[in-house]
C-alpha positions in Angstrom: -5.7 0.6 15.9 -4.9 -2.5 13.1 -4.3 -2.1 9.2 -7.2 -4.8 8.2 -9.4 -1.9 9.7 -8.5 -0.3 6.4 -9.8 -3.6 4.3 -12.2 -1.7 2.6 -10.0 1.2 1.3 -6.5 -1.0 1.2 -8.3 -4.0 -1.3 -10.1 -1.1 -3.5 -6.2 -0.4 -4.2 -5.0 -3.8 -4.9 -3.4 -4.2 -8.4 -1.7 -7.3 -9.1 0.0 -8.7 -12.0 2.8 -12.2 -12.4 6.1 -11.5 -14.0 5.6 -12.3 -16.8 3.0 -9.2 -17.3 5.1 -5.9 -19.5 5.4 -3.3 -18.8 2.7 -1.6 -20.7 0.3 -4.0 -19.0 1.6 -2.5 -15.6 1.8 0.5 -17.3 -1.6 0.4 -17.7 -2.8 -1.1 -14.5 -0.7 2.3 -12.4 -3.0 4.9 -14.6 -5.7 3.5 -12.4 -7.0 6.0 -10.3 -5.6 5.2 -6.4 -3.4 2.3 -8.3 0.6 3.7 -7.2 1.8 0.2 -6.6 1.5 -3.5 -8.2 1.9 -6.2 -6.6 4.1 -8.7 -9.2 3.8 -12.5 -7.9 5.0 -15.5 -8.9 1.8 -17.4 -8.4 0.3 -16.2 -6.1 2.9 -14.9 -3.8 4.6 -11.7 -3.8 7.9 -11.0 -5.1 8.2 -7.9 -6.4 6.4 -4.5 -6.6 6.6 -1.9 -9.1 5.6 1.8 -9.1 4.8 4.9 -11.1 8.2 6.3 -10.6 9.8 2.2 -11.7 8.8 2.8 -14.8 8.8 6.9 -15.8 12.5 6.6 -15.1 13.2 3.8 -17.5 11.1 5.4 -21.0 13.9 6.3 -22.2 15.4 3.0 -22.7 13.9 1.3 -26.0 11.1 -1.5 -26.1 11.2 -1.2 -22.6 7.5 -1.0 -22.9 7.3 -4.0 -24.2 10.1 -5.9 -21.2 8.8 -8.3 -18.6 8.0 -6.7 -15.1 10.6 -8.8 -14.1 13.2 -6.6 -15.7 11.6 -3.5 -13.4 10.3 -4.1 -10.1 11.8 -3.9 -6.8 12.6 -7.3 -5.7 13.0 -6.5 -1.4 9.3 -5.6 -0.7 8.8 -3.7 2.4 4.9 -4.9 3.3 2.5 -4.7 5.9 0.7 -8.1 7.6 -3.3 -7.5 8.9 -3.0 -7.5 12.0 0.2 -4.6 12.0 -0.2 -1.6 14.5 -0.9 1.7 12.1 1.3 4.1 13.6 4.5 2.3 13.8 3.4 0.6 9.6 2.7 4.6 9.2 6.6 5.9 11.3 8.1 2.9 8.9 6.6 4.2 5.7 7.5 7.7 6.6 11.1 7.1 7.3 11.3 4.9 4.4 9.6 7.8 2.2 7.4 5.0 0.7 3.6 6.7 -0.2 2.4 2.8 -0.9 2.6 -0.5 0.4 1.4 -3.8 0.0 -0.7 -5.5 2.6 0.4 -9.7 2.4 -1.0 -12.2 4.6 0.8 -15.0 6.0 1.4 -16.9 2.8 2.4 -13.1 1.1 -0.2 -13.1 -1.0 -1.4 -10.2 -2.0 -4.8 -8.8 -0.5 -4.3 -4.4 -0.6 -2.5 -1.6 -0.5 -1.9 0.4 2.1 -1.8 4.2 1.2 0.0 6.8 3.7 -2.8 9.4 2.8 -5.4 6.8 4.3 -3.2 5.7 7.2 -3.4 9.6 8.7 -6.7 10.1 7.7 -7.5 7.0 9.6 -4.9 8.2 13.2 -6.4 11.1 12.7 -10.1 10.0 13.1 -8.9 8.0 16.5 -6.7 11.1 17.6 -10.0 13.3 17.3 -12.6 10.2 18.9 -9.8 9.7 21.8 -9.9 13.5 22.4 -13.5 13.5 22.1 -13.9 11.1 24.8 -11.4 13.0 27.0 -13.2 16.1 26.8 -16.4 14.3 27.9 -15.1 12.6 30.8 -13.1 16.5 32.0 -16.4 18.0 31.6 -18.6 15.0 33.4 -20.4 13.9 30.8 -18.7 10.3 31.0 -17.9 7.8 28.8 -20.3 7.5 25.7 
């Protein structure tokens, strides 16, 4: 199963802003339901990400809400591509303790956000389908 099979879910979670956007704007984007990560871009290419926890950790600093997101974003972006294997991507997310991961195209333009819960749901659904096929085969029903 490939990441691209989850495109409707990943694209609906996508929040993108420029490096000059304020942390207040990032907080506003992160307050939307289903958005857990904002991809920061220089032009169209992703250069960083900012999460809810990044903003919360820095709320005590004076004037931080009006600072640019570039001052707080994580620069080493860990991302996946639409053609990546979902199981391998889920394993990487679990190993790195990531809840969300940007989905970038070949030009590093963000096209979605993969949520680890959506990945797990899709993987479980695929396993249930495979199990049903096996049960049908063993039961003499054959493949459907």
